[in-house]
C-alpha positions, 0 to 999 in steps of 0.5 A: 860274363862270370867266366870273363870276370873270373879271368879279370880278377885273376890277372888283377889280384893274383898270379894265375897258375897258367901264367908261368912266363915260360913258353911250353917246350912243344911250342919251342920245338915246333918253331925250331923245327919249322924255320919258315916265318910269317904271320902268327896269331896267339889266341888267349895270349894272356900276358903275352909270354908266347906272343913275345917268344914268337916275335923274338923269333921272327914272326909278325904276331897278333895276340888276342885275349878277352881280359883287358888286364892281361892285354895291358900287361902284355903290351907293357912287356912287349914295350920293355922288350922293344917289340912291335906286337899288335894286341887285341882285347877280343873274344875268340868267337868274335874275330871279325876285326881280323882279316889277313891270313896267318901262317901259324895259329897258336891256342894254349888253353883258350878253346876249351874255355869257350862256351859250347854254343860258341866253339864252332864259331871260334873254329870257323874264325880260326879256319878263316884266319889260317892260310891254306897249308898253315899250322894250327897248334892247340893245347886243351884239357878234357872236362872233369870226370863225374867223380872229380870235384870242381874248383870253388870258383868254377861253375862250368865244367871247362874242357873239351875231349880230344875226339870233340876237338878232332871232329870240330876241326875235321872240315877245315884241318888235317890232324898231323899229330896228337900228344896226350898228357896231364894238366898239372898232373890232374886233368887229362890233356892233349896237344894237337898239331893241325894243318889247314886243308889246302883246298879251302 
């Protein structure tokens, strides 16, 4: 509950540092290098920057975030851009309202914030909603090290280690690429490119 309230506060009373308004170059490159369009799902979509980017490039997109304020901002931005985008206020570990499969699922910094007890459930929903052969692109940063100080408002060690990401996804997805980096130059992070196993 505190985690959700933290995000609501951020979107209502400040400009969160992650809400840059810029689609990451990794996503831009992936879309440019994969001309096939179809249905896309943006998990943890925030104020809709990447959702709108995908819609402008020919995808039929659904955006999901558990912050009602972020979704309200995203809907307003989509209207100003004259785009018909379906936005949902929902928890990524409870996506039962979605059923039709997606060709591309994008998660930038959402899964690593999900409680440990619900991560497997979130991955199960992502797998269910990704068509065989479809792409799942994930960005996540690793947990803080033992000597790293926490942010004043963080009561959890948010993050997920790359090996844990790969292990959680292994029964549903094939890892096609991983790129390691640093989040804001401070926290180890990684981009993951997965393909949904065709046999599933």
